[in-house]
C-alpha positions as CSV (number, residue, x, y, z in Angstrom):
1,X,6.0,-15.3,-23.9
2,X,3.0,-14.7,-22.0
3,X,2.4,-13.9,-18.7
4,X,2.6,-17.1,-16.2
5,X,1.0,-17.1,-12.8
6,X,1.9,-19.5,-9.7
7,X,-0.3,-18.8,-6.5
8,X,1.7,-18.4,-3.3
9,X,-1.3,-18.6,-1.0
10,X,-4.8,-20.1,-1.6
11,X,-6.3,-17.2,-3.9
12,X,-4.2,-14.4,-2.6
13,X,-0.8,-13.4,-4.1
14,X,1.0,-15.4,-7.1
15,X,4.4,-15.4,-8.4
16,X,4.5,-13.6,-12.1
17,X,7.0,-14.6,-14.9
18,X,6.6,-14.8,-18.6
19,X,7.1,-10.8,-19.1
20,X,10.2,-8.7,-18.9
21,X,9.0,-5.5,-16.8
22,X,12.4,-3.8,-17.6
23,X,11.1,-3.3,-21.0
24,X,8.0,-1.1,-22.0
25,X,4.5,-3.2,-21.8
26,X,2.4,-3.4,-25.0
27,X,-1.2,-3.3,-24.4
28,X,-1.9,-7.2,-24.1
29,X,0.7,-7.1,-21.4
30,X,-0.9,-4.6,-19.5
31,X,-4.0,-6.0,-19.4
32,X,-3.0,-9.8,-18.7
33,X,-1.3,-7.9,-15.5
34,X,-4.3,-5.8,-14.6
35,X,-6.6,-9.5,-15.0
36,X,-3.9,-11.2,-12.5
37,X,-4.0,-8.0,-10.1
38,X,-7.9,-8.5,-10.1
39,X,-7.6,-12.3,-9.6
40,X,-4.5,-12.5,-6.8
41,X,-4.3,-9.0,-5.5
42,X,-0.4,-9.1,-5.0
43,X,2.1,-9.9,-7.8
44,X,5.3,-10.8,-7.4
45,X,8.2,-10.5,-10.0
46,X,11.6,-12.0,-8.8
47,X,14.8,-11.5,-10.5
48,X,13.8,-8.4,-12.4
49,X,16.1,-5.4,-10.8
50,X,14.9,-2.3,-12.5
51,X,16.4,1.2,-13.0
52,X,14.4,4.4,-11.6
53,X,13.6,4.9,-15.4
54,X,12.4,1.6,-16.0
55,X,10.1,1.5,-12.8
56,X,8.8,4.6,-13.6
57,X,8.0,3.6,-17.4
58,X,6.3,0.2,-15.9
59,X,4.5,2.0,-13.6
60,X,3.0,4.6,-15.8
61,X,1.8,1.8,-18.0
62,X,-1.1,1.4,-15.5
63,X,-2.0,5.0,-15.1
64,X,-1.0,8.4,-13.5
65,X,1.3,8.6,-10.4
66,X,0.8,9.6,-6.7
67,X,3.0,12.0,-4.9
68,X,1.6,10.6,-1.5
69,X,3.3,11.7,1.7
70,X,5.7,14.1,-0.5
71,X,2.9,16.4,-0.8
72,X,2.9,16.7,3.2
73,X,6.9,16.3,4.0
74,X,9.0,17.6,0.6
75,X,12.4,18.1,1.6
76,X,15.3,16.5,-0.1
77,X,15.0,13.8,-2.3
78,X,17.7,10.9,-3.2
79,X,15.9,10.2,-6.8
80,X,15.8,11.4,-10.1
81,X,11.8,11.3,-10.3
82,X,9.7,13.0,-7.3
83,X,7.4,10.3,-7.9
84,X,9.7,7.7,-6.6
85,X,9.3,6.9,-2.5
86,X,12.4,6.0,-0.9
87,X,11.1,3.2,1.4
88,X,14.9,2.9,3.2
89,X,16.6,4.2,6.2
90,X,19.0,5.9,4.1
91,X,19.4,9.6,4.3
92,X,19.3,11.8,1.3
93,X,22.8,12.0,1.5
94,X,23.3,8.6,1.4
95,X,24.2,7.7,4.7
96,X,22.7,5.5,7.1
97,X,19.9,6.9,9.2
98,X,20.6,7.4,13.1
99,X,17.5,6.3,15.4
100,X,16.4,9.9,15.8
101,X,16.0,10.7,12.1
102,X,12.7,11.3,10.1
103,X,13.6,8.3,8.1
104,X,13.6,5.9,10.8
105,X,10.1,7.3,12.0
106,X,8.9,6.4,8.7
107,X,10.1,2.8,8.5
108,X,8.3,2.6,12.3
109,X,5.4,3.7,10.6
110,X,5.5,1.1,7.6
111,X,5.4,-1.5,9.9
112,X,1.7,-0.7,10.7
113,X,-1.1,-2.2,8.5
114,X,-2.0,0.4,5.9
115,X,-3.0,1.2,2.2
116,X,-1.1,3.6,0.4
117,X,-2.7,6.8,0.0
118,X,-6.0,5.7,1.5
119,X,-5.9,9.4,3.0
120,X,-6.2,11.2,-0.3
121,X,-9.1,11.6,-3.3
122,X,-7.8,10.2,-5.7
123,X,-6.3,7.1,-3.5
124,X,-3.7,4.7,-4.7
125,X,-4.6,1.8,-7.1
126,X,-1.2,0.4,-7.6
127,X,2.2,0.1,-5.7
128,X,5.5,-1.1,-7.3
129,X,7.9,-1.8,-5.1
130,X,11.5,-2.7,-6.1
131,X,14.2,-4.4,-3.8
132,X,17.5,-2.5,-4.3
133,X,19.4,-3.5,-1.2
134,X,18.8,-5.5,1.8
135,X,19.5,-6.3,5.6
136,X,21.0,-10.1,6.4
137,X,17.6,-11.0,8.0
138,X,13.9,-9.4,8.9
139,X,12.3,-6.6,6.9
140,X,9.7,-9.2,5.0
141,X,6.5,-7.1,3.8
142,X,3.3,-8.7,4.7
143,X,-0.1,-8.3,3.0
144,X,-3.9,-8.7,3.7
145,X,-6.5,-9.5,1.4
146,X,-9.5,-7.3,2.1
147,X,-12.1,-9.0,-0.1
148,X,-11.3,-12.7,1.7
149,X,-11.5,-10.6,5.2
150,X,-15.1,-9.0,4.0
151,X,-16.5,-12.5,3.0
152,X,-15.4,-14.1,6.0
153,X,-17.7,-11.4,8.3
154,X,-21.0,-12.7,9.5
155,X,-23.6,-11.8,7.3
156,X,-25.3,-9.9,10.1
157,X,-22.0,-7.7,10.3
158,X,-21.8,-6.9,6.4
159,X,-25.2,-5.8,6.4
160,X,-24.4,-3.2,9.7
161,X,-21.1,-2.1,8.2
162,X,-22.5,-1.6,5.0
163,X,-23.5,2.3,5.0
164,X,-20.9,3.3,7.3
165,X,-17.8,5.5,6.0
166,X,-14.6,5.7,7.6
167,X,-12.6,9.1,8.1
168,X,-8.8,8.9,6.6
169,X,-6.2,11.2,7.8
170,X,-2.5,11.2,6.4
171,X,-0.4,12.1,9.7
172,X,-3.0,9.5,12.0
173,X,-0.6,7.1,11.8
174,X,2.5,9.6,12.7
175,X,0.9,10.9,15.7
176,X,0.3,7.6,17.1
177,X,4.1,7.4,17.3
178,X,4.6,10.8,18.6
179,X,5.9,11.8,15.5
180,X,3.8,15.1,15.8
181,X,6.4,17.8,14.4
182,X,4.5,19.3,11.5
183,X,3.6,22.8,10.7
184,X,-0.2,23.9,10.3
185,X,0.5,24.2,6.4
186,X,1.5,20.5,6.8
187,X,-1.0,19.2,8.5
188,X,-3.6,20.4,6.3
189,X,-1.9,19.7,3.0
190,X,-3.7,16.5,2.7
191,X,-7.2,17.2,4.2
192,X,-9.2,14.1,5.6
193,X,-11.3,12.0,3.8
194,X,-14.2,10.0,4.0
195,X,-14.4,6.3,2.5
196,X,-16.9,3.5,2.6
197,X,-16.0,0.8,5.1
198,X,-17.8,-1.8,2.6
199,X,-16.9,-1.6,-1.0
200,X,-17.4,-3.3,-4.7
201,X,-14.4,-3.6,-6.5
202,X,-15.3,-2.0,-10.2
203,X,-13.1,-4.7,-12.0
204,X,-13.5,-7.8,-10.3
205,X,-17.1,-7.0,-8.5
206,X,-15.9,-8.5,-4.9
207,X,-16.6,-6.8,-1.8
208,X,-13.9,-5.2,-0.1
209,X,-13.6,-4.5,3.6
210,X,-11.4,-1.2,3.3
211,X,-9.6,-0.8,6.6
212,X,-6.1,0.7,7.8
213,X,-4.3,2.5,10.3
214,X,-5.0,5.7,8.1
215,X,-8.6,5.4,9.4
216,X,-9.2,7.4,12.3
217,X,-12.8,7.9,12.7
218,X,-16.2,6.2,11.8
219,X,-18.8,8.9,10.7
220,X,-21.7,9.2,13.3
221,X,-20.0,7.5,16.0
222,X,-17.9,8.7,19.1
223,X,-14.3,8.8,18.3
224,X,-14.2,6.1,20.9
225,X,-16.7,4.0,19.5
226,X,-15.6,4.7,16.0
227,X,-11.8,3.7,16.9
228,X,-12.8,0.6,18.7
229,X,-14.7,-0.5,15.8
230,X,-12.1,0.2,13.3
231,X,-9.6,-2.0,15.7
232,X,-11.6,-4.3,15.7
233,X,-12.0,-4.8,12.0
234,X,-8.3,-4.2,11.8
235,X,-7.5,-7.2,13.7
236,X,-10.1,-9.3,11.8
237,X,-8.7,-8.4,8.5
238,X,-4.9,-9.4,9.3
239,X,-5.6,-12.7,10.7
240,X,-3.1,-15.6,9.2
241,X,-5.7,-16.9,6.8
242,X,-5.8,-13.6,4.9
243,X,-2.1,-12.8,5.4
244,X,0.7,-13.5,2.4
245,X,4.4,-12.7,3.9
246,X,7.0,-11.8,1.1
247,X,10.8,-12.4,2.0
248,X,12.6,-10.3,-0.1
249,X,15.5,-10.6,-2.5
250,X,17.6,-8.4,-4.4
251,X,15.7,-7.3,-7.4
252,X,12.0,-8.1,-6.7
253,X,9.4,-6.0,-7.5
254,X,6.1,-6.6,-5.7
255,X,3.0,-5.1,-7.2
256,X,-0.6,-4.7,-5.0
257,X,-3.6,-3.2,-5.2
258,X,-4.2,-0.7,-2.6
259,X,-7.9,-1.0,-2.9
260,X,-8.3,-4.3,-2.1
261,X,-5.2,-4.9,0.2
262,X,-3.1,-3.7,3.3
263,X,0.5,-4.1,3.8
264,X,3.1,-3.8,6.4
265,X,7.0,-3.9,6.5
266,X,8.6,-6.0,9.6
267,X,10.7,-5.2,11.7
268,X,14.9,-5.5,10.9
269,X,17.9,-4.1,12.4
270,X,18.3,-0.5,11.7
271,X,22.1,-0.2,11.6
272,X,21.8,-2.1,8.2
273,X,20.7,-0.8,5.2
274,X,17.2,-1.7,3.7
275,X,16.6,-0.1,0.5
276,X,13.3,-0.4,-1.5
277,X,12.0,2.2,-4.3
278,X,8.3,2.2,-4.9
279,X,5.9,3.7,-7.4
280,X,2.6,4.1,-7.0
281,X,-0.6,5.4,-9.6
282,X,-3.5,7.2,-8.5
283,X,-7.3,5.4,-8.7
284,X,-8.8,6.3,-11.8
285,X,-12.0,4.0,-11.8
286,X,-13.5,3.6,-8.3
287,X,-16.1,1.4,-6.4
288,X,-19.7,2.6,-6.8
289,X,-19.7,3.1,-3.2
290,X,-16.7,5.2,-3.2
291,X,-17.7,7.1,-6.0
292,X,-20.8,8.6,-3.9
293,X,-19.0,9.0,-0.8
């Protein structure tokens, strides 16, 4: 059976059926999913709970995998594969984390609009998040379309932003939340990286407004000027008309393009378990603007 797509909003996010992602993909299925990602930016696979090994097999069909912030934090890990990120409020020994645990800081940081691993080169391309256990309410994930956000900017502002570059830093969002207990080695583990604010998707050809909470400065501006511009652009890019809100069900796997979207988790009762497991690929073909950065 071939991939079937049902749009979830106008031109952004679609439910994907017709492919069993618990089984290895063939080349035609990989190409079909990539083409769907080019069009919709977010794909929702319902009712397909995957094991760790199955998630790894699915993810590696789309490229090499990214370790993200594990390169900074390291430490104990609940999963069989270092490449799988533990998006949960559960400690490595399986207990529910208390409010002072680093896992809770991570959960709160994930409620800021961000693109996975935009703080490094190569950055993240596709993230694939599988729902393992969920709270009774809350904990949805929202996605924002950075292509539509760029298209909606006035032409004069599009031109003004065209040559600007933003500095992305791995720990900027953590510092905003008062999480500053990092060694000098950890602070320098992933050096800041510059990305153009406006980029052209090398596959779809669409323009992208590449913002997010990891962006902390604009080259050529004072810190205050740059951060104010970044906040204004983030506010613009996350208006409701650009957003799809996903209400999780156990067994969902949601896949998104980090170079064309932002996402954030929503609040939930931290005294209840919320366990999701993510695999993320590295970008292998970047935009013309980013390639020159």
